[in-house]
C-alpha positions, 0 to 999 in steps of 0.5 A, a space after each residue: 741140874 745141880 740136884 740130878 749132880 747130886 745124885 750122879 755124885 752119890 750114885 759113884 760114892 755108893 758104886 765105889 765104897 759098896 759094890 766094888 768091895 763085895 761084888 769085886 773083891 780081888 778088884 779092890 784089894 788090888 786097888 788099895 794096894 797099889 794106894 797104899 804103896 804109892 802113899 807109904 812104899 814109894 821112894 824118897 826120905 822115910 824120918 822118925 824124929 825131927 831132924 833138928 831139935 831147933 824145930 821142935 819149939 818152933 813148930 809147937 809155937 806154930 800150931 799153938 798160934 794157930 789154935 789160938 787164931 781158930 778159937 778167936 774166929 770161932 768165938 767172933 762166928 758164934 757171937 755175930 751169929 747169935 746177935 747178943 754176945 754183948 748186950 747189958 744182960 746177965 745172961 750175955 756174960 754167961 754166952 761170951 763163957 759158953 763161946 768161949 769154952 766152945 771155941 776152945 774145946 772145937 778149934 783145939 780139936 781141929 789142931 789135934 785133928 790136923 796134928 794126928 793127918 800130920 804125923 799120920 802118915 811120916 809113921 806109919 810110912 816109917 814103920 812099912 821101911 822098917 818092916 821091909 827092911 827086918 825090923 820086928 821090934 825091940 826088947 830092952 832087957 837087964 841081964 840082972 831078970 831078962 824079961 818073961 816075954 823075951 825068956 817065952 819068945 826064944 824058947 818058942 823059935 827055939 821048938 822052930 828052928 833048926 839052929 840055933 847061932 849065938 854070938 857073944 863074948 864071954 857067955 856069961 850072962 846068957 848061958 853061964 848063970 845055970 838053969 832056973 830064973 836067976 840065971 842066963 835066960 837062954 841055957 832052959 830055953 835051950 836044954 828043952 831044946 835038946 835036937 837043936 844043933 847050936 852054934 857058940 862063937 865068944 871073943 878068944 882071950 888069945 886075940 893077939 889082934 890089933 884094935 883099929 881104934 887104938 893101934 898100940 894095943 890088940 883086941 883083947 887090952 880093948 876090950 879088958 879096959 872097957 868091961 873094966 875087969 881084970 884078965 883073971 875075972 874074963 877067963 873066969 867067965 868063960 870057963 864058967 860058960 864052958 862047964 854051963 855047956 858042957 852040963 847041957 851036952 850031956 844031954 844033948 845027941 852028939 847031932 845037936 851038940 853045942 859047939 864051941 869057937 873063939 873068934 878074934 876080932 873087935 865084939 860089936 853085937 850080942 846075937 842069937 840067930 835063928 832060921 827065921 828071926 835073930 836077936 841083935 844087940 849092940 854089945 856092952 861091955 857094962 853089961 847093963 841094959 841091952 836093947 835086942 832088935 829082932 829081926 825078920 827074914 821072911 821081908 818085902 827085900 829078903 836079900 836087903 834085909 838086916 836080919 841077911 847083914 847080920 847073919 853074913 857077919 856071924 858066918 863070916 866069924 864062924 869060918 875064920 874062928 877055931 874051936 874051943 881046946 875039948 877038955 874046956 880049959 883055957 890059959 892061964 891069965 897074964 899081962 902083955 905089952 904091945 911096943 911100936 918100933 920102926 912101923 913094926 909090932 914087937 910083943 913082949 909077952 910075961 909068962 902066962 900070958 892070955 893076951 899078946 899081940 901080933 
């Protein structure tokens, strides 16, 4: 009876593992896909890290205790099985040492196997969840020396896209530094893709919108404070960017000119948009290390992807922006004071001021 049952189980195993993939390949792929969706893509919470820092030591102690208990059980089992571990003989010492090392090694292997199994599915499920929203990866970028691989990736996207959208504050770090290795990491790539139209959004130096986080100041005043630079230096960086754009436009056809417009909202991101990919980074006012998140437009949930969210942000800012002056000139720098009086905002604008509130 038991022999027949064992043969039956072996036959079922061979059918499932061999006959189904080789004879009914489509059915096998469909079943595996459903199993994957059930395990990894189902609804529920997806965690990437521990919810609380205090949980980590507790779990570490639990696994350490499990390792010790398992090692003790294995050591005891080996000693009982062999039967001579406690004999009054020199060999007994060697046997105890061998059993102890064997028990510690095997128990460590099983504990690590358990840890791998426990952490595997949450991590894979987290990866699948990020992929559903379009996240492909992260780029850690030093403005002083951007990764060569990032420059190559941007150049590759520029060769395949039909347009480029750029959001930045001054554009100094990505364009104004010019060509070559020490230059902006977009300059050379855009120069090579001379047939691709480029839309560049920069922060208006005359942004008079009140800062929602600091109602007594304008957006421009808050930005200058966060960047730690005077208005003159800010405008100098803008002029350098506009000069770089002018140099690039000299070699571009009319339909692929770089169009520069200015937005007036508080900056939050630095972003590059292509047809199917976007590189988005939180704006870093001190121009230190930036983390560009790479989003993909072709996702399982295209309407709910991060790419679409940021693309709409760019579209909205572009629709409410104004075009740069044809000669690339900027108003002279200066200061302004915002005073609140009886629920209204009064602007005292110094002569030649580049920042005011309304």
